[in-house]
Each structure stands twice: as structure tokens, then as C-alpha cells.
Residue, then its C-alpha position, 0 to 999 in steps of 0.5 A: x500500500x505504501x508503494x501505491x501512496x508513493x506512486x500517487x505522490x509522484x503523480x501529483x509532483x509530476x503534474x506541477x513539474x510539467x505544468x511548469x514547462x507547459x505554462x509558458x506556451x499560453x503566456x507567449x502572447x502576454x510576454x510579447x505584449x508586456x515585454x515588447x518582444x518578437x516571436x523569436x525571443x518569445x520562442x527562446x523563453x520556451x526553449x530555455x525552459x526545455x533546455x533547462x530540463x535537459x541541463x541537469x539530466x546528466x549530473x542527475x544521472x551521475x548522482x543516481x550512481x551515488x544516491x537513492x532515486x527518491x532523494x533526487x525526486x525530492x530535490x526536484x520538487x524543492x528546485x521547482x518551488x524556489x524557481x517558480x517563485x523567482x519567475x513569478x517575481x521577474x520584471x525583465x526579460x532576462x529574469x524571465x528567461x533565467x526563471x524559465x531555465x531554472x523551472x525546467x531544471x527541476x523537471x530534468x532532475x525529476x524524470x531522470x530519477x522518477x522514471x527508473x524508480x517507477x519501472x523498478x517499483x512496478x517491473x511487471x507492467x512498465x508500460x501501464x505505470x508509464x501510461x498512468x504517470x504520463x496521464x497525470x503529467x498530461x493533465x497539467x498540460x490540459x490545465x495550463x491554458x485554463x490556469x493562465x486564462x483565470x490568472x489573467x483576470x488578476x495577474x499572469x504571475x498568479x499562474x506561477x505562484x500557483x505552481x510554486x505553492x502546489x510544488x511545495x505541498x506535494x514535495x512535503x507529501x513525497x518526503x513523508x510517504x517515501x519514508x514509509x515505503x520500502x524501496x526496490x533494490x534494483x540499480x545497486x550495481x549501477x555505479x558508472x554513468x559512462x559505463x552504463x551508457x557505453x554498454x547500452x549505446x545501441x538501445x539509446x541510439x535506437x530510441x533517439x532515432x525512433x522518437x527524437x525528430x518527432x518530439x523536436x517537431x512537436x515542440x515547435x508545433x505546440x508552443x506556437x499552436x495558439x498563434x497558429x490558430x489565430x493566424x488561421x482566423x480563430x479568435x484568441x479564446x477559440x485558439x486557446x480552446x484548440x490548444x486545450x483540445x490538443x492536450x486533453x486528447x493526450x490524457x487517454x493517449x497515455x493510458x492507451x499507449x501504456x497498455x499497448x506498449x506492454x503487449x505489442x512489439x516496440x519498434x513497429x509501435x513507435x514507427x506507427x505512432x510517428x507516421x500517424x503524427x506526421x499524417x495528423x499534422x498534415x490534417x491540421x494544415x488541410x482542415x478548414x473551419x472550427x469543427x474540422x480544426x478541433x477534430x484534427x487537433x484532437x487527433x494530433x494531440x492523441x497520437x503525439x502523446x502516445x509516443x511518450x509512454x511507448x518510448x519510455x516503456x521501450x527503453x526502460x524495459x530493455x535496460x538491465x538493472x546494472x545500467x538503467x539509471x545511468x543509461x536512461x539519464x544519457x538517453x533522456x538528456x540527449x532526447x531533451x536537448x534535441x527537442x528543446x530547440x524546436x520552438x526556437x527554430x519554428x519561431x525564427x522561421x516564422x519571424x523570417x517570413x515563412x508561413x506556419x502551414x509551410x513550416x508544418x507541412x515540411x516538418x511532416x514530410x521530413x518525419x515521413x521520410x524518416x519513418x521510411x528509412x527506419x522501417x528498412x532498418x527494422x526489417x533488416x534487423x538493425x534496430x534493437x527490439 
């Protein structure tokens, strides 16, 4: 029972950690208006949150070879509490950027330590646990736009103060519950970050190849989704609704993909998800009218969010106890770095003069070409299963 309570507290903590990363997307138009910046600078603020999420993953992975996983989980909650409070008090663009970066670092420390811990707490159904945990993570994405909308009635900073207070409460609860839980003994032989990565480099590269480009594209898409919908002729409130639909569709996607990841071959499942994401992105570009945009937004949201638990189940299920923490930390770091610049790239292309439709169509085409290439490698037996 204590194991389940710990799982519940982790689901609460991941809610606020993901909210801290997602909350900047619906705030972009506020930052552009209040601080007098362009789309590229606004995109950089979001990018810094995701770069921050990548920055401490390797150091956290090294610490996992020295400290219990739940210690770092608690540290991540403390970091988020302080960083969110500091960002809420920001009065300049530079302070806002630093705050976004620090808020991102908390999630990086968390995911590197919590995901291996969860796979070891429930080794019999890694996909299911990743799916439930991911759904809690995704609820935060659904809540981000409404939270910002409510906060704007008072002050946009209220959204960040909410994250700070919520993170503090859940972190304290995690401390209490972890003391009552008998932790798994897996990972005791994982004592070298470099050795772990070297021994499992094939599965790390395979997971990056299967999911890396798709999440890079997704970063650029969702952080500008509201502005894109406004460019398609929707009102700001309708555009916000579309972003909420995208994230809401991700909640059941985590559950479904988590179950499928336990029962289906991993590589074909991941290739199918990436190909479907590219196709759904093309549907969004081709859609016309509120209803069509809503349906296509729901489809793209469902498909892309299925990628995350499927990827985690693939790599965590394949890694041995002797290298799980260290090898996953290396994978997670590279994966996050590769996706973190997506919003900055899209913002730069848009400010350069390219249309959103052109950028998204080209991205979908590149994804489909990548799927074809990886499919040939999979049929040749060159990708680890």
C-alpha cells in the first residue's frame, strides 16, 4: 500500500513539474505584449525552459550512481518551488528567461530519477505505470491554458505562484510517504554513468532515432499552436480552446499507449505512432473551419502523446538493472536537448517570413521520410527490439 501512496505522490509532483514547462506556451502572447518582444525571443523563453530540463539530466544521472532515486525526486520538487517563485517575481526579460531555465531544471532532475524508480517499483507492467504517470503529467498540460486564462483576470504571475505553492505541498507529501515505503533494490550495481551508457549505446541510439525528430517537431508545433490558430482566423479564446483540445486528447493517449506498449512489439509501435503524427499534422494544415480544426487537433494531440509512454516503456524495459539509471539519464538528456530547440527554430522561421502551414507541412514530410528509412532498418534487423 505504501508503494501505491508513493506512486500517487509522484503523480501529483509530476503534474506541477510539467505544468511548469507547459505554462509558458499560453503566456507567449502576454510576454510579447508586456515585454515588447518578437516571436523569436518569445520562442527562446520556451526553449530555455526545455533546455533547462535537459541541463541537469546528466549530473542527475551521475548522482543516481551515488544516491537513492527518491532523494533526487525530492530535490526536484524543492528546485521547482524556489524557481517558480523567482519567475513569478521577474520584471525583465532576462529574469524571465533565467526563471524559465531554472523551472525546467527541476523537471530534468525529476524524470531522470522518477522514471527508473517507477519501472523498478512496478517491473511487471512498465508500460501501464508509464501510461498512468504520463496521464497525470498530461493533465497539467490540459490545465495550463485554463490556469493562465483565470490568472489573467488578476495577474499572469498568479499562474506561477500557483505552481510554486502546489510544488511545495506535494514535495512535503513525497518526503513523508517515501519514508514509509520500502524501496526496490534494483540499480545497486549501477555505479558508472559512462559505463552504463557505453554498454547500452545501441538501445539509446535506437530510441533517439525512433522518437527524437518527432518530439523536436512537436515542440515547435505546440508552443506556437495558439498563434497558429489565430493566424488561421480563430479568435484568441477559440485558439486557446484548440490548444486545450490538443492536450486533453493526450490524457487517454497515455493510458492507451501504456497498455499497448506492454503487449505489442516496440519498434513497429513507435514507427506507427510517428507516421500517424506526421499524417495528423498534415490534417491540421488541410482542415478548414472550427469543427474540422478541433477534430484534427484532437487527433494530433492523441497520437503525439502516445509516443511518450511507448518510448519510455521501450527503453526502460530493455535496460538491465546494472545500467538503467545511468543509461536512461544519457538517453533522456540527449532526447531533451534535441527537442528543446524546436520552438526556437519554428519561431525564427516564422519571424523570417515563412508561413506556419509551410513550416508544418515540411516538418511532416521530413518525419515521413524518416519513418521510411527506419522501417528498412527494422526489417533488416538493425534496430534493437
